[in-house]
Residue, then its C-alpha position, 0 to 999 in steps of 0.5 A: d371606450d369613453i362615455q360620450p353624450f348622445k342626446e340632450f334635452t332642454i329641461r331647466g331645473c330638472r332635479e328628478c328623473q326616473f327610468s321605467n322598469g322596462g327601460h323604454l320610457f323615462a320621466a323628467v320633472h320640469g317644475n310642477v310638470i312631469q314630462l314622459y319621453a321614449t328612450y329609443t325615439f326621444e319623443n315627448v309622449g306625454n305631459l302630466k300636469g296637476h301639481n300646484g308646487k314643485v314635484r319632489s319624487i316620482v316612482w314607476s309601478q312594477d308593470d310600468s302602467k302607472i306613475i306615482s308623484c308627490g310634491v311640496d303642495g301636499a298632493v300624492y297623485e297616481w297617473s296612467v301612463y297610457t292615457s296621461k290622466r290622473e287616476g287617484e289622488s291624496v291631498l294633505k296641504t299641511c304636509s310637504y311631501t319629499c319622497a314616495a314609494v309603491s308596493p310591487e302589486g301597485g295598490t299601496t303607496f308609502a309617502v314621507g314629508s314634513d309632518k314627521t309621519l310615514k303614511e300608507i295610502s290605498d285607494s286615494q285614502i290614508q289607511r295608516e299614519v306611523p309617527a316618527a318620534d319627532t324626526v322628519l322623514t326624508q326618504v322611503a324605499i320598498s324592496r321588489s319582493g314587498r317584504m322590506l321597508f326602509v326610511g331615511t331621516a333628516q339626522g342621517s339615520i336609516r330605519a328598517m321598519k317592521f312590515p306590514l306597518t303597525v301603529p305605533g311603528e316598530w323599527t331598528e335604526h342605524q346611524c350613518h350620515a352626518s346630515s339629512i339623507t337625500k336619496m335612497r335606493i334598493s338594488y334589483d336583487d334586493g341584496f343591497l341598500f344605497t344611500v346618499g346625503e347632504d354630507a356628500c357621502l355614498y353608503t352601501f348596506k348589505i340587506m340580511d334577515k334577523e338571523g344574519r342570512g343574506l337573501k337569495a340572489k336572483d338570476i339577472t340576465y345582462a344585455e349582450e349589445i355593445l354601443i360603438s361609434k360610427s368612426d370606430l366602425q369605419e376604422k375597423d371596416t377599412a382595416m378588414k378591407e386592407l387585410k382582405t387585400r393582403v390575403y388575396e395577394l398572398n393567395m395569388e403568390n402561393e398559387y404562382q409558387l404552386r404552379l412552379k412546383d407542379m412544373n418541376h414535378h412533371e419533369k421529374t415524373k418524365e425522367l422516372t417513367e423512362k427509367f422504369i420502362q428500361e427496367m420493365e424490359s429487363l424484367k420481361t427477359k427474366n420472366q421468360v426464364l422463370k416460365t420454363d422453371k415453372d413448367k418443370e415444377e408444375a409437372k412434379h406437383e401434378e404427380e404428387r397431386q395424383e398420389l394424394i387423390e388416390r389416397q384420399h379416394q381410398e380413405l373415403q371408401d373406408l369411411e363410407s363402408a363404416n358409416n353404412q354398417k353403423l346405419m344398418a345397426e341403428y335401423e335394426k334397433y329402431q325396428e325392434l323398439q317399434a315392435k316392442s312399442q306396438r306390443m305394449q300398446e296392445e297389452y295396455e288396450r287389452q287390460l283397459s277393456a278387461k278393467s272396464e268389463s269388470h267394473k260394469q259387472a260389479l256395478r250391475e251386481q250392486t244395482e241388482q242388490y240394491e233394487t232387491k233391498l228397495h223392493e223389500k223396504i217398500g212395505q215399510l215406507e209408510a211407517a218409517h219414511d225418515e229411516m228410508r230417506q236416511t238409508m237412501r242417502i247412505h246408499e247414494e254416498t257409497k255408490k259415489q265412492i265406489e264409482e270415484d274409486a273405480d274411475r281413479e284406478i282407471l285414470d291411474i292405469k291410463n296415465m301410467y301406460e300413456r307415459r310409457l308410450r310417450e317415453e318410447k315415442e321420444g326414444n324413437m324420435r331421438l334415434t331418427g334425429e341421430t340418424g339424420i345428424m349422421k347423414k348430414k355429417f357425412k355430407s359435410q365431410e364430403q363437401e370439406i374434402e372437395a374444398l380441401k382439394s380445391d384449396i390444395n390446387n390453389l395453394n400449389t399455383e400460388k406457391n409456384k408463382l411466389n417461388g418465381v417472384i422470390k428468385s427474381l427479387e433476390k436477383d434484384i436485391l443483389g443488384l441494388k446492394k451493389e448500387i447502394q455501395e456506389r451511392d454512399e459517397t454521393i449521399q454524404d455530399k448531399e447530407k452537407r447540402i441538406y444541413d445548409l438547407k436546414k439552416k435556411n429552413q429554420e430562418l424561414e420558420k422564424f419568419k413564419f412564426v412572426l407571420d402566424y402571430k400577426i395573423r392571430e392578432l388580426k383574427k382576434q380583431i376580426e372576431p368581435r366584428e363577426n360576432d356583431i354582424k352575427a347578432m345583427k343578422d339574428q336581429i334582422q331575422e327576428m324582425d323578418t319573422e315579426l314582419e311576416r306575422y304582421n303580414k299574416n294579421n293584415t291578410a286575415l283582417d283583409l279577409k274579414i273586411e271583405e266578408s263584412k263588405q259582402k255582408l253589408k252589400a247583401n244587407k243593402e240589397e235586402m234593404a232596397v227590396q224591403r224599401q221597394k215593398v214599403h213603397d208599393m204598399e204605400a202606393e196601394l194604400k193611397r189607391f185604396r184610400t181614393d177608392v174608399s173616398n169614391c165609395v163614400q159618395y154612394i153612402q145614400d144608395p145602399q145598392k151601389l155602395k154594396t157593389k162598390i165594396v164588393e169590387l174593392n174586396k175583389k181588388y184589394v183582399q188577397s185570397e188564401q192561396a196568396v197568403e199561404a204563398a207569402g208564408m212559404d216565401v217567409d219560410i224559404q227566406k229563413e231556410y236560406a238565411r240559416q244555410r248562408d250562416h252555416l256556410e259562412r261559419s264553415v268558410a271561417s273554420f276552413r280559413k283558420k285551418l288554412t292559416k294554421d297549416q301555413q304556419i306549420h309549413r313555414a316553421d318546417n321551411v325555416r327549420i330546413m333552411q337553418e339545417n341547410v345553413s349549418l350543413i353549408k358551413e360544415i362543407n365550407d369548413l371541410r373545404r378550407e381544411l382540404k385546401i390547407a392540407r393541399t398547400q402543406v402537401h405542395d410545400l413538402e413536395a417543393n422542399s423535397n424537389v429543392l433537396k433533390k436539386g441540391a446535387l446533380p445525379i451521376g448517370p442513371i442513378i436511383s435517388p435515396e428515397e427510391l432506394d428506401q422505397t424499393k427496400k420497403i417493397v422487398d421487405i413487404q413481399k418477403s413477409e407476404i411470402k412467409r405468411l402464405r407459406d405458413e397458411l399453406r402448412h396450416s392447411i396441409n396439417r389441418p385435421l380432417s373430420n375423422g381426426q386424420r391429417l393429410p400427408p405433408l407437401e414438400v415446399a420448395q424453399 
């Protein structure tokens, strides 16, 4: 459990070392050089050279992409971790810097030194200088939230600066150290400030706001890994192997004991089978006697059953006659109501026709009256056109009112008679439903009667059987009581033997308790190892998934490389064709030049010159058809290139879909495998529990055999356990007989559908 050195680095005079925020890198100062090392492989991944004096402070940016350093040479440098090159600088040779801090976003640097000022540097320029009131500032620290800034002085005091900075600066000062502060850091959750000084003291301050409230604590997740040395792991492995061998030996011993118990059990079962065969023979003779009694009882109950059937038949006939009379009366009522509804319907139709005729007659008379008035007023139409229009409007309104009144009366009468007709129809339907219900009740009563008859027959047979069983069991009880009296004396001797065995059992339980304690201790030692193994398996599984992802990426890149190779090959072939065309054109051009030079010699003879030029025209000038063919070839090539691009794009999209489908299927397979693993674990746990239960059953059987072998039986004696078992069987059978008798009485006394009861049966006690 002690901290042990794991790796040593030969860096002489190293006064400054800083781990990255991610923990995968750390930087160490060697004079004026900053060396970068990988935390897991211990490799020197880079050296940052540029300072002319000793480096006094280094700080990582929050995303670990940059390092800010300052030294006694008055330089503040900003380094890129990936390229190991300098990205920014601020040099002030009159100041010897002692500490630097960087803001969370990485754009602003704060530095302190020997010039008694706090500098704010951004983009390699000093944006602001805050004087420290004639006090040298030695340390500076900024919170991870970027809202608080603290500086330490050479007098041992701490200043909480007002942030953002102002000129002149504002701060609150706290005196703590007796001499200069050498280091100052803020905790990860911005809750505490730690300072050390040359006075060899470490101070811890709780950071709170002006109102005295502490900052909200951030959720910090701690690593679950535990470092362990190889020697400890080997010791645990050897201990686990020894325990496994011990468990195997105990299993072998338990199996041997179980085998011995099985042999004893088989011997006991043989003895019991022989004894039960003898009892079965005696019971067969008793069964023959009971059969004769059963025949007598059957004859008696058959006579009683015939009487019940005749009585039931008579009651059934009476019920049928009564129901038929009720049905006839209801049918007559139905016929009367139907005739009454027909009469009402005819009367309603007659009244409706009379009303319609009277309405038409009144309408006809009114129309004739108004027509005569119209003829009279025609002569006055030219003089009083306005008055006629008014009278026409009045006439139309009165006509509408009369028609509306007549229609309203007709509708009221119609609705009244329809409502009456609907009520009569509903009454008829209700009566028909009641008749159907009565028929169904009659059929259900017939079925109940038949079911009762079959129940009575079954109960009679069961009653006969149970009476015979009761008599045989009563005889067995008398015999068993006699045997119980004889066995009381032997039971007392066996109780003494049981008392001695209980003492031995207590001693064994003490030994078992000690063994259980040892087993629990061993399990406690094994559990952390199993957890470590499980964590390692999970890590291996994650690495396997990452390896699969890399393999997928490699396959995708191989496919892209193959596509690019094919495209390159096609381009090369096309380039070769074009070069061949160029070569052919150059050869043809050379031939044309030679032919032209040959024509020049006939420049003095125009006739020959003309013939030669005509020949050159026929030889080298292409026809219009050839030009058109060339143009068509160009179009065909363009169409071919377009279709080829389209096919390449479709192939690429199909490949993307294929990779997505493979990822989905792989995720489903992983999920199914995990479910299978969990189910297998549950099955193994259930098997383990079943095995434990079996071992407990075998132990109990072995203890019972030991108790039985403690005293020898005298003659064909039944053991106390068997005697108790027979008593239990007898009690169960008595309760079952009582239940069947109650059910029989209940079924006999159950009322029929007409409210009557069946006559009671005489039950033999």
